[in-house]
N, C-alpha and C positions, 0 to 999 in steps of 0.2 A: 492463546490467540496471538496473532501477529498485530503489532501496533505500527503506526506510521504517523508522520507529521502532516496535518492538513493545513495548507497554505491559507485557505479562506477562513477557517476557524482559529488559526494560529495556536493550535494545541495538538498534543499527541492524542490520537484516537485509535480504537480497535478497528481493524479492517473488516468491513462487512462484505460478504461474498468473496473471500480471498481465493486467488488462484495463482499457482506457481507458474512463472514464465522464465524463459532463458533469454538473456540479452544477446546481441550480435557477437559480443566478445566472450560468450559462453559463461557469463556470470549469472548466478541464480538471483531471482527477485520475486517479490510478491506484489500483485496488483489487485486492487479492489475499490470499494466505495466508502466514503465517509458516512457514518450513520447519522450525523447531525445535519449536514447540508447537501449530501448527495454528490459531492465532487469526487473525481477520481483521485485516489491516493496510491502511492508507489513506495516500496521499500526495497532497496538494493541489498543483496548479501544474505537474505534469509530465504532458504529454499526448501 
């Protein structure tokens, strides 16, 4: 599973509902939701 840093929880969490996205500069990223607080989390470079 992909992990990301949640700014609200101040901890690394596993991304819930991960989906691969491509940034404007063609870099891969993973976007999802924090399982603890429900905030959107984002990880650049993992595609």
